[in-house]
VEXMARMI-379755 format. One record per residue (C-alpha): x, y, z. Coordinates in steps of 0.5 Angstrom, whole numbers, plus 500, padded with zeros to 3 digits. Layout:
N
XYZ;...
//
This chain:
296
089645456;088647449;095643447;093637450;086637447;090639440;095633442;089628443;086630436;093628433;093621436;086620434;088622427;094618427;091611430;085612425;090612419;093606422;087603422;085605415;092603412;092596416;085594413;085588408;081589401;081585395;076584389;072578388;070574382;064579381;068585382;066587388;071590393;072585400;074589406;077587412;079591418;083585420;086578418;080574417;081568423;074565423;072563415;066560413;067556406;061554402;064549397;069544397;074547392;074553397;076549403;082546399;084552397;084555403;089550406;093551400;093558402;096556409;088559412;085552413;087553421;082558421;076554418;070554423;064552418;064548411;059545407;057537405;063534401;069538404;073532405;080534402;085535406;084530411;083536416;077538413;072532415;072535422;070542420;063544422;057543417;053549415;049546410;050543402;053547396;046549394;042550401;045553407;043555414;043562416;042560423;049556423;053561419;051567424;052562430;059561428;060568428;065569421;069575420;069572413;065567408;067565402;061563397;061560391;058564386;055558381;047556381;044556387;049557391;050564390;043566393;046566400;051572398;046578398;043575405;049574408;052581406;045584408;047581415;053585415;058579414;063580409;063575403;068573398;064571391;068566388;067563381;073561378;073559370;080559368;086555370;089561372;083563377;086557382;092561383;088567384;084565389;089562393;093569393;086572395;085567401;092568403;091576403;085576407;088571412;094574412;098568410;101570404;107568404;105561404;099562399;104566394;108560394;103555393;100560387;106561384;108553384;101552381;102557375;109554374;106547373;101550369;106553364;110547364;103543362;102548356;109548353;109541353;102541349;100547345;103545339;100538338;094536333;087538336;082533338;075534339;072532346;066530349;067531357;061526360;059529367;054524368;050519363;043519366;041524364;047525359;050532361;057535359;059542361;060548356;066553355;064557361;067552366;074551368;074544365;073547358;080551359;083545361;081541355;084547351;090546355;091539352;091542345;083540344;076543344;070542348;065538343;059543346;063549348;058552345;052550349;048556352;048553359;054551363;052544365;047542359;043536359;044534352;041528347;044522344;043524338;046531338;053527340;052522334;052529330;058533333;062525333;067527338;074524337;074522344;070521350;072523357;068521363;068523370;062519375;062519383;069516385;075513384;073507379;071508372;064508371;061502368;056506363;062509360;062503356;055504354;057508348;060501345;053501343;054506337;061504333;060509328;062514333;069516332;071515340;068509340;071506333;078509335;078506342;078513345;074512352;077515358;076516365;079521370;077521377;072527379;076530385;082532381;078535375;071537377;074542383;078548382;084547386;091546385;090538384;086540377;093540374;093532376;087532372;090536367;096531366;091525365;087529360;093531356;096523357;089520355;089525349;096523346;093516346;087518342;092521337;096515336;089511335;087516330;094515326;093508325;
//
């Protein structure tokens, strides 16, 4: 009987080691370890860019919940909603029985993270601020969902395209750029935001990169004082916002005087996804036009 007991103990130790070795661990953007005992098969994503990156990683098929405005790719539109970016229904989240929640740790959205963790739900905190972070996110999601082959391929494709844009633009003359998120109130972004990294990719500088908060509301006077070489606006959709032309009231602005008022659709520049390189390409092209105007 003793040998049977010993054998049983050995088998138990072996099984525990196998389980331990099969655990998946990644480090999130808050430098916290996220460990799953098995690949994530029921994922809730609490921001549109997270949803899009999950699909890029091959893990979109495991999405059971998302927030409002998760509209890309098309399949994301049919995923159950659990609230908005800044306000989530804990009851709905729990009812979906997720084995992983990926939350955007920015602004009010990050407040749900400790609450979910206290309930025993694994949470990966996402807060990409650099263009390379898009690839990191895709790789991490692939690891957590065990779709690493597709995820690593997508991440490598992104990095290759990013390096190409960098090589094409790094030696160009620098410009000062105001990125206008909205006109009323007048709002921009500082160097903590990924768009500032995108502006740098195009060999330019963010006119308000030194602002104290990530999405500051700024005054007209401060724009006139900093006098950017170009103004690039986003808006709410694919159409160029009419309010971009409001700057023409101040012809002394270099951006106005040199006809350097440009527009990029928000979905390809304000989301931390692979599509941001489409926005980067447009930004660099716009700034090449701005440079040509400055030479005249």
